[in-house]
C-alpha positions, -999 to +999 in steps of 0.1 A: -292-571+185-255-570+176-243-544+151-231-571+127-265-586+123-281-552+118-256-545+090-265-579+074-302-572+075-297-538+059-274-552+033-299-579+024-327-553+022-308-531-002-299-561-024-335-573-024-348-538-032-323-536-061-333-570-073-370-562-072-364-530-092-342-549-117-370-575-123-398-550-128-396-546-166-396-583-171-429-587-153-445-570-182-435-599-204-455-622-183-486-602-190-479-604-227-487-641-228-492-657-253-460-647-270-464-638-307-428-634-316-435-638-353-458-607-353-439-574-358-466-553-341-464-575-310-425-572-309-428-534-315-452-530-286-432-552-263-400-533-270-417-500-261-431-516-229-397-530-220-378-498-227-403-478-207-396-500-177-358-500-178-355-469-156-364-489-125-341-517-135-312-492-139-321-478-105-321-513-090-286-519-105-274-486-091-287-495-056-270-529-057-238-514-071-236-487-045-244-512-017-216-535-030-192-507-032-200-493+002-196-527+018-166-536-004-183-567-018-160-569-049-176-600-064-211-585-062-198-553-076-183-571-106-215-591-111-238-561-111-214-542-134-213-570-159-251-573-157-254-536-165-230-540-195-249-570-207-282-551-204-268-523-225-257-547-252-290-565-251-309-533-255-287-523-285-294-557-302-331-553-295-330-518-308-318-530-342-347-554-344-371-527-332-361-504-360-365-532-386-400-539-371-408-502-374-399-503-411-420-534-416-450-519-398-447-487-418-456-506-449-485-523-431-503-494-415-527-470-432-511-437-444-530-417-417-513-437-389-477-435-402-470-402-384-481-418-351-460-448-358-430-427-366-433-406-334-436-438-314-405-453-331-385-421-324-396-420-288-387-457-283-353-452-300-344-422-279-355-439-247-335-470-255-304-449-263-307-431-230-310-464-212-281-479-231-260-449-220-271-452-184-265-490-182-231-488-200-220-459-178-232-477-147-213-509-158-182-490-167-181-471-134-187-502-114-160-522-132-136-493-128-144-489-091-141-527-085-105-527-098-094-497-076-080-499-042-107-502-015-114-471+005-105-488+037-071-498+025-046-470+033-023-456+007+012-454+018+036-427+006+060-453-005+035-467-030+032-432-046+070-427-051+085-443-082+121-455-077+146-449-106+156-480-124+191-468-134+215-444-119+239-423-138+268-429-115+279-465-111+282-476-076 
């Protein structure tokens, strides 16, 4: 088997593993059928389930990003980086809705259960903020690396020296 085809197989395998890990948290939404989007308790529970599964998704994005960077697939690197940034933004938007649902549920639960609800809301908030930080950091690092010079491209000494634009002595 030629080395080029082995590299292609390994590349595809890494991208597929990353994609499988990325899709993992969304599989929990399939189990949640039928959707009860109008029910705050259902939304609250689904957000906790989704945030709990974001770590494998972030790991999948990291695998795909590192694969794209190592093989200098710049477009894939940009795509994965923007997906990570979009994921961070999406979690932040859902977090706002989650906190509003927690306030609404607080009024609906019996007083003995309010402490448990508060602890669950704090846990979900901390988890989501950690995931937002990870996803945004991954996206930022990927975008920054995508715009840098590839590792295989040599840096010449001439590109590091800045030439003066004016001289003091006219020639």
